[in-house]
C-alpha positions as CSV (number, residue, x, y, z in Angstrom):
1,X,173.9,108.6,60.1
2,X,170.8,108.1,62.3
3,X,168.6,108.6,59.3
4,X,170.6,106.1,57.2
5,X,170.2,103.5,60.0
6,X,166.4,104.1,60.2
7,X,166.0,103.9,56.4
8,X,167.9,100.5,56.5
9,X,165.6,99.2,59.3
10,X,162.5,100.4,57.5
11,X,163.5,98.4,54.4
12,X,164.5,95.3,56.5
13,X,162.0,92.5,56.4
14,X,162.8,91.4,59.9
15,X,164.8,92.7,62.8
16,X,165.8,90.4,65.5
17,X,167.3,91.2,68.8
18,X,168.7,88.5,71.1
19,X,169.3,89.4,74.9
20,X,170.2,87.4,78.1
21,X,167.9,87.4,81.1
22,X,169.1,90.9,82.2
23,X,168.3,92.4,78.9
24,X,172.0,92.6,77.6
25,X,172.5,92.0,74.0
26,X,173.7,88.4,73.2
27,X,175.2,87.3,70.0
28,X,174.4,83.5,70.5
29,X,176.3,82.3,67.6
30,X,174.8,84.8,65.1
31,X,171.3,83.6,65.9
32,X,169.6,86.9,65.0
33,X,171.3,87.2,61.7
34,X,170.5,83.6,60.9
35,X,166.9,84.0,61.7
36,X,166.6,87.1,59.6
37,X,168.1,85.3,56.6
38,X,165.9,82.2,56.8
39,X,162.6,83.9,57.9
40,X,159.7,83.6,55.5
41,X,158.8,86.6,53.4
42,X,155.7,87.5,55.4
43,X,158.0,88.1,58.4
44,X,158.2,91.8,58.7
45,X,158.8,93.8,61.9
46,X,160.7,93.2,65.1
47,X,161.2,90.1,67.1
48,X,163.0,90.0,70.5
49,X,164.5,86.7,71.6
50,X,165.3,86.3,75.3
51,X,167.7,83.5,76.4
52,X,166.4,82.7,79.9
53,X,166.9,80.2,82.8
54,X,164.9,77.2,83.4
55,X,163.4,78.7,86.5
56,X,162.2,81.7,84.6
57,X,160.8,79.6,81.8
58,X,158.8,77.5,84.4
59,X,157.4,80.6,85.8
60,X,156.3,81.9,82.4
61,X,155.0,78.5,81.5
62,X,153.0,78.4,84.7
63,X,151.6,82.0,84.3
64,X,150.7,81.8,80.6
65,X,150.0,78.2,79.9
66,X,149.1,76.9,83.4
67,X,151.7,74.3,83.2
68,X,154.0,73.9,86.2
69,X,157.2,72.8,84.3
70,X,159.9,74.3,82.2
71,X,159.7,74.0,78.4
72,X,162.2,74.8,75.6
73,X,160.5,77.8,73.8
74,X,157.6,80.1,74.4
75,X,156.2,82.7,71.9
76,X,154.4,85.8,72.8
77,X,152.7,87.5,69.8
78,X,152.2,91.1,69.6
79,X,148.9,90.5,67.9
80,X,145.5,89.2,68.6
81,X,143.9,86.5,66.4
82,X,140.3,86.9,65.5
83,X,138.1,83.8,65.0
84,X,138.5,84.1,61.3
85,X,142.3,83.8,61.7
86,X,143.1,87.3,60.7
87,X,145.5,89.2,62.9
88,X,145.0,92.5,64.5
89,X,148.5,94.0,65.5
90,X,148.5,95.5,69.0
91,X,151.8,97.1,68.6
92,X,152.7,98.2,65.0
93,X,155.9,96.7,63.5
94,X,156.4,94.2,66.3
95,X,155.8,90.6,65.8
96,X,156.4,89.7,69.4
97,X,158.8,88.0,71.7
98,X,160.3,84.5,72.0
99,X,161.8,83.0,75.2
100,X,164.2,80.1,75.0
101,X,165.3,78.2,78.1
102,X,169.1,77.8,77.7
103,X,169.5,74.8,80.1
104,X,166.7,72.9,78.2
105,X,168.3,73.9,74.9
106,X,171.7,72.5,76.1
107,X,170.2,69.3,77.1
108,X,168.2,68.9,73.9
109,X,171.4,69.7,71.9
110,X,173.2,66.9,73.8
111,X,170.4,64.5,73.3
112,X,170.2,65.2,69.5
113,X,173.9,65.2,69.0
114,X,174.3,68.8,67.7
115,X,175.6,72.1,69.0
116,X,173.9,74.5,71.4
117,X,173.8,77.1,68.6
118,X,172.0,74.7,66.3
119,X,169.4,74.0,69.0
120,X,168.9,77.8,69.5
121,X,168.3,78.0,65.8
122,X,165.6,75.2,65.9
123,X,163.9,76.8,68.8
124,X,164.1,80.4,67.5
125,X,162.6,79.4,64.0
126,X,159.8,77.4,65.8
127,X,159.0,80.3,68.0
128,X,159.0,82.8,65.1
129,X,156.5,80.6,63.2
130,X,154.2,80.8,66.2
131,X,154.5,84.6,66.2
132,X,153.5,84.5,62.6
133,X,150.3,82.7,63.5
134,X,151.1,79.1,62.7
135,X,149.9,76.4,65.2
136,X,151.0,72.9,64.8
137,X,148.5,71.5,67.1
138,X,145.6,72.6,64.9
139,X,146.8,73.5,61.3
140,X,146.9,70.1,59.7
141,X,150.6,70.1,59.1
142,X,150.9,73.6,57.7
143,X,153.4,74.8,60.2
144,X,155.5,71.6,59.9
145,X,155.7,72.0,56.1
146,X,156.8,75.7,56.5
147,X,159.3,74.8,59.3
148,X,160.8,71.9,57.2
149,X,161.3,74.4,54.2
150,X,162.9,77.1,56.2
151,X,165.1,74.8,58.3
152,X,166.5,73.3,55.0
153,X,167.1,76.9,53.8
154,X,169.0,77.7,57.1
155,X,171.1,74.3,57.0
156,X,169.3,72.5,59.7
157,X,168.8,68.8,59.4
158,X,165.7,68.6,61.4
159,X,163.0,70.9,63.0
160,X,161.2,70.8,66.4
161,X,158.0,69.5,65.2
162,X,159.3,66.5,63.2
163,X,161.7,65.2,65.8
164,X,160.7,62.4,68.2
165,X,161.7,62.9,71.9
166,X,164.5,60.5,72.9
167,X,165.4,59.6,69.4
168,X,168.8,61.3,68.4
169,X,169.1,62.3,64.7
């Protein structure tokens, strides 16, 4: 049976694990299965999503982005980008890690008038695209176009890039 499971994983495009701050598996409304279903074709390997506190997110944001505040989602790619935008994978078969601040996600879900699970999906999709090398701050709209296509595929009415803070949709 172990061989059958490893063959299935080898064939899988993307494997997503979701855990809480203590590393315990979390289902989060089927977040992992949903992300595997809507992920772009080039998403191959494993992604770990950690649902963390605002305090932990603030610490990560300060450490890795030098911003002393909490944020909704951070991505930690398991690859290094060269100047020519090609990727060199540091850990084979791993795309990287995504951290989502659950309290920020709950506040944003209320603000935009949708469920916590929907907000987790919006943030996880955004984080995955960053792991795949997209950067909405410098790619002339490429990440936004891909995010829009995938969020429609996944049944989301809007994505993280296109929404305006404070304006419910």
